[in-house]
N, C-alpha and C positions, 0 to 999 in steps of 0.2 A: 504493498501500501505506499503512498504518495501522492503529495499534494503538493501546493506551489510553496506549502508553510512547514511542513514536515514529512517529514520518511517513518516508516515502521516496516519493522524488519523481523522476523520470528528465529531468533539463531538458537539451534537447541532447544529448549522449551521456557528459554526469555524475550518477552518482546521490548525491543528495541527503541527507542524511539525517539527521533533525532529531530528536534526544534530550528530550523534555521529558515526567518523569513526575508534573510541577505542583509539584514539592519538588526536593532535591538530585540528579537523576539518578543515583542509589543503584545499584551493579550488581548487582542481585537478580538471581536466577537467570528470571526473565520475562524483565529487558531484557537479560541473557547473551544468551539465545535469539531477540532479537527481531532482534539487533544480529546473530550469526550466519546469521539469517536473509536481512537485507537484504546482507551482504556477498555470501551466495552466489548472491543475482541479482544484485546488481552486476557480479561478475565475471563473468554469461554475458551481461548486457543494453549495460554501461555500457563506456567508455575511462576514466573515471575514479571517484571515489568521494571524497566528501566528507564528514563525520562533525561534525555540531554540539551545541551544546546549547543548554538555554534560556539567554535573557537572565539576566546575573547568575551562570551555577550551568551550569561544563561536565558535571562526574562527580564524586559525593564518593566515589568509591570504592567497592570492595565491602560489602556491605547489616552495619551495623555491626549490627544487631539478632542477626543470624546468624554474624558473626564474632567477638562477643563472648557466644555461647552455648554448645553443645554444641559441644567440638573438634572432634567428629566433622561436625558440622554446617558446621562453617566450615570444615575438610578439604575438602569436597566442595564448595562452594561456589567454594573457590579453586582445584579441580582445574578444574572447569564455566570458569572467569576463565582460567586459563592458556590452555584450548584458543583461547579468544575471540581473547587476546590474539596468540599462536604465531599465528593466524590472521589476522588483520591484518596483524602486523610481515612474513610471509612474502605477505601478498596480492600478485594472479598483476595487478593494475593501481595505478597509480598511487592514493596513498593522501592525502586531504589534512586534515589538524584543523583545524578553527574553532572555539578555544577560549573560549568566550565569558565567563566566568568562573571562577570558584574548580573548580580540579581538584587531589584531592587523594588521596595513596594510590592506590586502582586508578584514579582517574581521571587523575591522573599518568603513572601504567603508558601510558592508552590515548595520550597525547600521547607519548609516547617510541617506540610503533609507528608514527606516520605518517612520512611521507617530506616534506611541508614541514607544519610546524605554525603558524599564525598565530594570533595572541592579543589578546585587547581590553587596552589601556590601563585602567588604574583602579586600585584597591587590593581586588585579588584574592588568595589565597595557593592559592601553588601547590610541588605535594610529599610527599617522602613521608614519613607521619609514624606509620610504623606503630610504633615503636619508641617513641613517646610515649604511644603509650596502650596498650603493652606485647605487642606484637603483634609474632614475629621477622621483619622481611625476608625473605620469601621467596627463594629460590632464582630463581625465574623475575624479580621484582625486580630479583636483582641481575644478574643476566646482563644484562636490559633496561637499568638504567641505569650499565653496564661499558660496554656497547656505545654509549651514545648521549650521558653526561655528559662532561663535563672531570673526566679525568684526579684533577685537583687537586683539585678538588671532592668527589671520592667521598665520600671519609669524610665530611665533612661533610651531603651529602646523603641517607646513608642510614644509618651509625649514627648520628649526630648528629639525625638526623630533622630537618633544617634544612626549612623554611618560606620560600617566597620569595617576593620580588613579580614582575610581572612582568617588567619593566628587568632586574632579576636574572636571571630565569628563562631568558628571554634569552643572558644572559653564558655560565649553566651550562650549556645546552644542554636544554633542557624543550621552549622556543620558539624559531620560526627569525625572527621580525618580530614587530613590533605595530603596530596600527593604534586609532584609536578604537572604542568599540565599535560603533557603529551598521555600521562599514564591516567587520566582522569577514566575516561569510560573504559578501560579494560577492569580497570578496578571495580569501578560500577560492577560491570558484570561477573566480576570474581563474587561481588557481595551479592548478588541476586541469583548467584547459582547455590549460595550456602544456603539462603533464604527458603531456596527454593523445595530444599529437602524437610524443612518442617510440614508437618502433619497440618494439610489444609483445611478439614474441616475446623481441628482445635486455632490451628491461625484464627481462620475468619471469626468466630465465636468469642476469643480472649479479645481482637479488636474491636469489637462489638463494645465489649464489656468495657474496654480503655476509655475508648472515644466516642462511643453512643450516644452520653448525656452532652458532650459538647455539641456535637452536630446535632441535634434533638435544639438544643437553645437554641444553635443558629439558626436553622431555619427556625425557628419559632419567635424571633425577634426580627426578621431579616425586613419584612415589608414596612415593618414600625419601624424601623435606623431607617429603611432608604427615602419615606417621607419625610422623615428631619433633615436627609441628605437633601432633599428635592426643594426643604424651605427655606435653607443656609441664606 
């Protein structure tokens, strides 16, 4: 499977998804749809899934042109993005993220959905910069941050829009390990293969117990939160 935005290959029992829009891999509506399609296919035919970016660029987050246009358009894109993020967070198969470069805003949230996150060493920027660009941190982003980031760093990472270098991102909780850029995808595949040996029903049930409350909270609060964003 290949589109103008990503490629999907089944390598053994691992689904490998590579985002590449030729730019910054923004989460536009077409990119979100492509990722949702890839996840749906992977859950049917694979034992684990890897999501990677292009060299130096993992994901720049939600399409900034939409997010800074009409509030209604921004809310619609966030709603679609919330669906993607929650489905990735609750994926029924192990999800490994290969963070190949910069990961900002929605890109940082993609990192937080992964079961294992492998990052590239280098002068890359990772974090939730919404407040710095005048956008309130949505409830879905706060929920993921609370679940995955170090409690002592939560206020800096959200309220203060702190951006981290990759080594700091490991300490804070965005990433689990760093490797040279040329080794990121290979290491991510290795981690996916290890996780694929876990009993799938037990993995799925345990993930639901671990993350189900957060996912339910995001779904329950999403529409009200989007209304507030429209009114800002």
